[in-house]
N, CA, C and O of each residue as an XYZ file, in Angstrom:
540
protein
N      14.717     -7.326    -23.671
C      15.051     -7.178    -22.274
C      14.925     -5.715    -21.860
O      15.313     -4.815    -22.605
N      14.385     -5.487    -20.677
C      14.176     -4.145    -20.167
C      15.505     -3.523    -19.766
O      16.299     -4.129    -19.046
N      15.733     -2.313    -20.239
C      16.964     -1.603    -19.899
C      16.869     -1.058    -18.473
O      15.897     -0.397    -18.107
N      17.884     -1.345    -17.692
C      17.981     -0.819    -16.330
C      19.013      0.298    -16.357
O      20.078      0.165    -16.960
N      18.682      1.396    -15.697
C      19.583      2.547    -15.663
C      19.609      3.111    -14.244
O      18.781      2.754    -13.405
N      20.552      3.976    -13.996
C      20.693      4.615    -12.693
C      20.022      5.978    -12.735
O      20.160      6.725    -13.704
N      19.292      6.292    -11.666
C      18.616      7.592    -11.573
C      18.802      8.133    -10.158
O      18.814      7.377     -9.186
N      18.943      9.433    -10.060
C      19.049     10.068     -8.746
C      17.689     10.034     -8.067
O      16.656     10.253     -8.698
N      17.708      9.759     -6.782
C      16.450      9.729     -6.026
C      15.733     11.070     -6.100
O      14.503     11.117     -6.109
N      16.489     12.152     -6.153
C      15.893     13.491     -6.238
C      15.229     13.762     -7.575
O      14.446     14.704     -7.698
N      15.536     12.944     -8.583
C      14.999     13.178     -9.926
C      13.705     12.429    -10.201
O      13.177     12.492    -11.311
N      13.185     11.717     -9.196
C      11.941     10.960     -9.380
C      10.817     11.611     -8.585
O      10.953     11.873     -7.390
N       9.710     11.866     -9.265
C       8.507     12.392     -8.625
C       7.721     11.219     -8.040
O       7.311     10.334     -8.791
N       7.497     11.185     -6.717
C       6.655     10.119     -6.154
C       5.216     10.240     -6.649
O       4.768     11.307     -7.068
N       4.508      9.111     -6.588
C       3.097      9.090     -6.963
C       2.244      8.534     -5.832
O       1.118      8.089     -6.056
N       2.784      8.560     -4.619
C       1.967      8.209     -3.459
C       2.340      9.114     -2.299
O       3.447      9.648     -2.229
N       1.378      9.272     -1.386
C       1.496     10.251     -0.305
C       2.042      9.690      1.006
O       2.512     10.451      1.852
N       1.987      8.388      1.185
C       2.370      7.797      2.465
C       3.142      6.507      2.249
O       3.068      5.889      1.187
N       3.879      6.115      3.267
C       4.625      4.858      3.291
C       4.169      4.090      4.523
O       4.058      4.661      5.607
N       3.905      2.798      4.362
C       3.539      1.936      5.481
C       4.785      1.602      6.302
O       5.777      1.112      5.761
N       4.731      1.864      7.589
C       5.882      1.579      8.455
C       6.195      0.086      8.473
O       7.362     -0.304      8.519
N       5.170     -0.738      8.438
C       5.385     -2.183      8.450
C       6.088     -2.644      7.174
O       7.009     -3.460      7.224
N       5.654     -2.123      6.049
C       6.276     -2.494      4.778
C       7.719     -1.989      4.727
O       8.606     -2.684      4.231
N       7.947     -0.789      5.236
C       9.296     -0.240      5.258
C      10.213     -1.111      6.117
O      11.352     -1.380      5.734
N       9.730     -1.541      7.253
C      10.523     -2.428      8.116
C      10.858     -3.724      7.392
O      11.977     -4.227      7.491
N       9.885     -4.261      6.666
C      10.104     -5.507      5.935
C      11.130     -5.321      4.825
O      11.992     -6.178      4.631
N      11.049     -4.215      4.100
C      12.012     -3.934      3.030
C      13.414     -3.793      3.619
O      14.381     -4.312      3.063
N      13.517     -3.094      4.740
C      14.824     -2.911      5.383
C      15.412     -4.263      5.778
O      16.620     -4.477      5.674
N      14.559     -5.163      6.227
C      15.009     -6.491      6.618
C      15.347     -7.344      5.387
O      16.381     -8.011      5.355
N      14.482     -7.318      4.389
C      14.667     -8.141      3.188
C      15.937     -7.782      2.419
O      16.584     -8.665      1.857
N      16.296     -6.518      2.386
C      17.428     -6.072      1.582
C      18.610     -5.645      2.446
O      19.429     -4.822      2.035
N      18.687     -6.209      3.640
C      19.760     -5.860      4.569
C      21.047     -6.574      4.185
O      21.020     -7.780      3.936
N      22.155     -5.882      4.131
C      22.237     -4.437      4.280
C      21.701     -3.733      3.029
O      21.870     -4.218      1.910
N      21.061     -2.599      3.235
C      20.511     -1.849      2.118
C      21.674     -1.178      1.390
O      22.342     -0.297      1.930
N      21.898     -1.616      0.156
C      22.950     -1.050     -0.688
C      22.370     -0.810     -2.076
O      21.265     -1.253     -2.389
N      23.126     -0.111     -2.891
C      22.704      0.142     -4.271
C      22.378     -1.167     -4.978
O      21.382     -1.259     -5.694
N      23.212     -2.170     -4.778
C      23.035     -3.454     -5.461
C      21.902     -4.290     -4.874
O      21.302     -5.095     -5.586
N      21.597     -4.113     -3.591
C      20.588     -4.968     -2.955
C      19.155     -4.548     -3.282
O      18.240     -5.365     -3.174
N      18.946     -3.318     -3.672
C      17.601     -2.819     -3.971
C      17.265     -3.133     -5.432
O      17.969     -2.675     -6.333
N      16.205     -3.905     -5.681
C      15.811     -4.181     -7.068
C      15.403     -2.888     -7.784
O      14.938     -1.944     -7.144
N      15.575     -2.845     -9.094
C      15.190     -1.651     -9.856
C      13.706     -1.309     -9.662
O      12.863     -2.189     -9.489
N      13.422     -0.018     -9.696
C      12.055      0.469     -9.537
C      11.528      0.958    -10.886
O      12.301      1.441    -11.714
N      10.211      0.837    -11.112
C       9.641      1.307    -12.375
C       9.354      2.809    -12.357
O       8.885      3.355    -11.358
N       9.645      3.458    -13.475
C       9.364      4.886    -13.643
C       8.705      5.106    -15.000
O       8.851      4.304    -15.922
N       7.978      6.212    -15.094
C       7.303      6.564    -16.350
C       7.292      8.086    -16.457
O       7.184      8.785    -15.449
N       7.404      8.585    -17.664
C       7.295     10.027    -17.894
C       5.820     10.408    -17.847
O       5.026      9.939    -18.663
N       5.459     11.251    -16.898
C       4.091     11.740    -16.737
C       4.178     13.233    -16.437
O       4.925     13.648    -15.552
N       3.428     14.023    -17.160
C       3.401     15.476    -16.969
C       4.808     16.076    -17.051
O       5.127     17.031    -16.342
N       5.639     15.508    -17.920
C       6.986     16.041    -18.112
C       7.966     15.697    -17.005
O       9.070     16.240    -16.969
N       7.580     14.800    -16.098
C       8.442     14.394    -14.980
C       8.672     12.898    -15.020
O       7.844     12.148    -15.538
N       9.791     12.466    -14.477
C      10.040     11.044    -14.294
C       9.354     10.648    -12.998
O       9.773     11.049    -11.912
N       8.297      9.858    -13.122
C       7.448      9.513    -11.981
C       7.739      8.083    -11.537
O       7.815      7.166    -12.355
N       7.897      7.916    -10.252
C       8.048      6.602     -9.634
C       6.659      5.970     -9.592
O       5.771      6.469     -8.901
N       6.464      4.861    -10.339
C       5.136      4.251    -10.407
C       4.947      3.140     -9.389
O       3.816      2.743     -9.112
N       6.023      2.640     -8.835
C       5.983      1.619     -7.794
C       7.354      1.634     -7.130
O       8.285      2.268     -7.626
N       7.473      0.936     -6.012
C       8.778      0.867     -5.356
C       9.099      2.039     -4.462
O      10.265      2.272     -4.144
N       8.084      2.786     -4.047
C       8.319      3.925     -3.164
C       9.009      3.509     -1.869
O       9.890      4.212     -1.375
N       8.611      2.377     -1.329
C       9.192      1.921     -0.067
C      10.661      1.568     -0.257
O      11.493      1.915      0.580
N      10.988      0.884     -1.347
C      12.390      0.556     -1.634
C      13.213      1.823     -1.837
O      14.341      1.922     -1.354
N      12.645      2.789     -2.553
C      13.361      4.043     -2.794
C      13.583      4.801     -1.486
O      14.653      5.371     -1.272
N      12.577      4.807     -0.613
C      12.745      5.494      0.669
C      13.775      4.771      1.530
O      14.564      5.420      2.217
N      13.781      3.449      1.506
C      14.791      2.686      2.250
C      16.188      3.057      1.755
O      17.105      3.245      2.554
N      16.344      3.160      0.451
C      17.640      3.550     -0.115
C      18.030      4.943      0.384
O      19.167      5.153      0.806
N      17.109      5.879      0.339
C      17.367      7.237      0.815
C      17.765      7.231      2.291
O      18.720      7.899      2.686
N      17.028      6.475      3.099
C      17.286      6.446      4.542
C      18.650      5.826      4.877
O      19.193      6.044      5.960
N      19.187      5.059      3.939
C      20.517      4.479      4.126
C      21.602      5.291      3.432
O      22.725      4.818      3.254
N      21.265      6.499      3.047
C      22.264      7.413      2.525
C      22.554      7.297      1.043
O      23.473      7.947      0.544
N      21.792      6.486      0.330
C      22.011      6.389     -1.109
C      21.408      7.609     -1.803
O      20.383      8.134     -1.370
N      22.036      8.045     -2.857
C      21.511      9.181     -3.627
C      20.969      8.732     -4.976
O      20.295      9.499     -5.663
N      21.263      7.479     -5.362
C      20.809      6.939     -6.636
C      20.236      5.547     -6.435
O      20.496      4.882     -5.431
N      19.454      5.128     -7.412
C      18.841      3.800     -7.391
C      18.733      3.329     -8.838
O      18.765      4.133     -9.769
N      18.608      2.042     -9.010
C      18.407      1.509    -10.360
C      16.912      1.581    -10.703
O      16.054      1.436     -9.832
N      16.625      1.807    -11.984
C      15.231      1.953    -12.437
C      15.092      1.384    -13.841
O      16.077      1.098    -14.522
N      13.827      1.227    -14.256
C      13.502      0.819    -15.623
C      12.214      1.516    -16.026
O      11.420      1.920    -15.176
N      12.015      1.652    -17.329
C      10.814      2.305    -17.862
C       9.613      1.380    -17.701
O       9.635      0.237    -18.159
N       8.575      1.873    -17.056
C       7.350      1.102    -16.834
C       6.547      1.076    -18.127
O       6.069      2.111    -18.591
N       6.404     -0.101    -18.702
C       5.666     -0.269    -19.950
C       4.331     -0.972    -19.727
O       3.640     -1.307    -20.689
N       3.962     -1.198    -18.466
C       2.702     -1.868    -18.162
C       1.525     -1.022    -18.636
O       1.621      0.202    -18.726
N       0.430     -1.681    -18.932
C      -0.791     -1.014    -19.352
C      -1.600     -0.678    -18.100
O      -2.508     -1.416    -17.717
N      -1.262      0.433    -17.479
C      -1.903      0.856    -16.240
C      -2.817      2.044    -16.506
O      -2.825      2.590    -17.609
N      -3.572      2.440    -15.515
C      -4.458      3.602    -15.618
C      -3.616      4.854    -15.385
O      -3.511      5.353    -14.265
N      -3.026      5.344    -16.459
C      -2.127      6.482    -16.323
C      -2.873      7.751    -15.919
O      -2.271      8.656    -15.341
N      -4.169      7.835    -16.211
C      -4.967      8.969    -15.729
C      -5.020      8.992    -14.211
O      -4.960     10.059    -13.600
N      -5.131      7.827    -13.606
C      -5.122      7.740    -12.144
C      -3.764      8.161    -11.598
O      -3.689      8.834    -10.570
N      -2.696      7.772    -12.277
C      -1.367      8.200    -11.832
C      -1.222      9.710    -11.905
O      -0.586     10.314    -11.041
N      -1.804     10.325    -12.924
C      -1.746     11.791    -13.019
C      -2.426     12.440    -11.823
O      -1.935     13.435    -11.290
N      -3.556     11.880    -11.398
C      -4.242     12.386    -10.208
C      -3.329     12.252     -8.994
O      -3.200     13.187     -8.205
N      -2.702     11.103     -8.845
C      -1.815     10.867     -7.697
C      -0.623     11.823     -7.702
O      -0.226     12.336     -6.655
N      -0.061     12.056     -8.873
C       1.055     13.001     -8.985
C       0.594     14.401     -8.592
O       1.311     15.113     -7.888
N      -0.599     14.802     -9.040
C      -1.133     16.110     -8.642
C      -1.313     16.199     -7.130
O      -0.988     17.223     -6.529
N      -1.831     15.133     -6.507
C      -1.967     15.117     -5.047
C      -0.609     15.349     -4.395
O      -0.479     16.154     -3.473
N       0.401     14.634     -4.887
C       1.740     14.755     -4.308
C       2.261     16.183     -4.447
O       2.747     16.768     -3.479
N       2.159     16.733     -5.635
C       2.642     18.100     -5.853
C       1.915     19.079     -4.943
O       2.535     19.979     -4.378
N       0.602     18.910     -4.796
C      -0.186     19.806     -3.944
C       0.198     19.703     -2.485
O       0.017     20.659     -1.730
N       0.731     18.548     -2.067
C       1.133     18.367     -0.668
C       2.640     18.515     -0.475
O       3.174     18.153      0.572
N       3.323     19.049     -1.490
C       4.748     19.339     -1.368
C       5.650     18.127     -1.450
O       6.763     18.145     -0.923
N       5.190     17.078     -2.099
C       5.995     15.878     -2.257
C       6.540     15.881     -3.684
O       5.820     15.605     -4.643
N       7.829     16.200     -3.800
C       8.464     16.322     -5.104
C       9.628     15.351     -5.289
O      10.136     15.190     -6.399
N      10.042     14.716     -4.217
C      11.145     13.749     -4.267
C      10.911     12.722     -3.165
O      10.131     12.960     -2.242
N      11.581     11.592     -3.262
C      11.377     10.514     -2.298
C      11.688     10.983     -0.876
O      11.059     10.513      0.072
N      12.634     11.890     -0.712
C      12.984     12.402      0.620
C      11.788     13.056      1.304
O      11.713     13.081      2.532
N      10.864     13.579      0.526
C       9.687     14.239      1.091
C       8.747     13.257      1.783
O       7.851     13.673      2.518
N       8.942     11.952      1.554
C       8.098     10.943      2.204
C       8.644     10.500      3.561
O       7.985      9.733      4.263
N       9.820     10.960      3.938
C      10.424     10.492      5.196
C       9.595     10.869      6.422
O       9.678     10.195      7.449
N       8.816     11.908      6.335
C       7.952     12.314      7.450
C       6.514     11.855      7.248
O       5.609     12.319      7.942
N       6.302     10.944      6.298
C       4.949     10.474      5.985
C       4.872      8.952      6.099
O       4.149      8.287      5.357
N       5.637      8.427      7.050
C       5.624      6.987      7.337
C       4.549      6.767      8.398
O       4.598      7.355      9.478
N       3.579      5.914      8.075
C       2.425      5.723      8.961
C       2.194      4.231      9.216
O       2.730      3.377      8.510
N       1.402      3.942     10.217
C       1.057      2.554     10.531
C       0.289      1.927      9.370
O      -0.213      2.630      8.493
N       0.206      0.605      9.376
C      -0.544     -0.097      8.324
C      -1.991      0.381      8.283
O      -2.537      0.612      7.204
N      -2.614      0.529      9.446
C      -4.017      0.973      9.502
C      -4.168      2.384      8.928
O      -5.101      2.656      8.173
N      -3.251      3.269      9.289
C      -3.318      4.630      8.756
C      -3.016      4.657      7.260
O      -3.616      5.436      6.519
N      -2.094      3.817      6.815
C      -1.786      3.724      5.388
C      -3.036      3.323      4.615
O      -3.343      3.899      3.572
N      -3.744      2.345      5.127
C      -4.975      1.906      4.462
C      -6.008      3.029      4.452
O      -6.631      3.300      3.425
N      -6.184      3.677      5.597
C      -7.190      4.736      5.717
C      -6.813      5.965      4.885
O      -7.640      6.499      4.145
N      -5.558      6.408      5.013
C      -5.142      7.657      4.372
C      -4.799      7.519      2.897
O      -5.000      8.456      2.125
N      -4.280      6.354      2.496
C      -3.830      6.212      1.119
C      -4.691      5.252      0.303
O      -5.259      5.646     -0.716
N      -4.791      4.014      0.734
C      -5.512      3.020     -0.065
C      -6.978      3.384     -0.243
O      -7.519      3.247     -1.340
N      -7.626      3.844      0.818
C      -9.037      4.232      0.702
C      -9.208      5.456     -0.208
O     -10.169      5.544     -0.972
N      -8.265      6.393     -0.113
C      -8.316      7.581     -0.970
C      -8.179      7.181     -2.444
O      -8.888      7.700     -3.305
N      -7.267      6.260     -2.718
C      -7.076      5.787     -4.097
C      -8.302      5.042     -4.607
O      -8.691      5.200     -5.764
N      -8.910      4.231     -3.747
C     -10.112      3.487     -4.154
C     -11.241      4.456     -4.498
O     -11.956      4.252     -5.479
N     -11.405      5.498     -3.704
C     -12.439      6.496     -3.984
C     -12.138      7.232     -5.288
O     -13.051      7.494     -6.071
N     -10.883      7.564     -5.528
C     -10.495      8.229     -6.764
C     -10.793      7.330     -7.963
O     -11.265      7.812     -8.993
N     -10.523      6.034     -7.841
C     -10.814      5.096     -8.930
C     -12.316      5.051     -9.222
O     -12.729      5.024    -10.381
N     -13.127      5.043     -8.163
C     -14.583      5.048     -8.366
C     -15.029      6.319     -9.098
O     -15.865      6.267    -10.000
N     -14.459      7.454     -8.695
C     -14.813      8.712     -9.342
C     -14.385      8.735    -10.805
O     -15.141      9.184    -11.666
N     -13.183      8.257    -11.090
C     -12.716      8.208    -12.467
C     -13.596      7.306    -13.328
O     -13.922      7.656    -14.463
N     -13.979      6.153    -12.795
C     -14.847      5.248    -13.542
C     -16.200      5.884    -13.810
O     -16.754      5.738    -14.900
N     -16.729      6.584    -12.825
C     -18.030      7.259    -13.012
C     -17.901      8.348    -14.085
O     -18.770      8.472    -14.947
N     -16.829      9.130    -14.035
C     -16.628     10.181    -15.026
C     -16.450      9.586    -16.422
O     -16.993     10.111    -17.394
N     -15.706      8.516    -16.524
C     -15.463      7.893    -17.829
C     -16.732      7.254    -18.361
O     -16.918      7.162    -19.574
N     -17.615      6.808    -17.462
C     -18.881      6.218    -17.867
C     -19.827      7.241    -18.463
O     -20.718      6.894    -19.239
N     -19.633      8.510    -18.100
C     -20.478      9.596    -18.615
C     -19.980     10.147    -19.924
O     -20.691     10.899    -20.591
N     -18.759      9.784    -20.309
C     -18.165     10.341    -21.551
C     -18.728      9.665    -22.772
O     -18.349     10.001    -23.894
């Protein structure tokens, strides 16, 4: 069984640059009232010496916006493209995103989320695959 633990929101490095306003509204509705207990645990992984939020950014931001300082988490053991996550973490650090609170001013429409985030990630994946194909 996966161990669930409590972590401060300030202690997690985000791995995405934007939050979809539509998804945030849905999370706020789904987990209303937003409390420590109502938010499902989020996955984290140690990357570049930091505890990185690998998913659940919207839930974590909802918790922050409701005044919570901590959230439940678990260690992400999925077999994901951790090299891609390192790129995303670097993007975040370069844009001054070091904690979930830094995303509060980066809530965008669904269309902008797709254009600014999803398309950027898809292009990064294509570049990584091309680079790995040359190795």
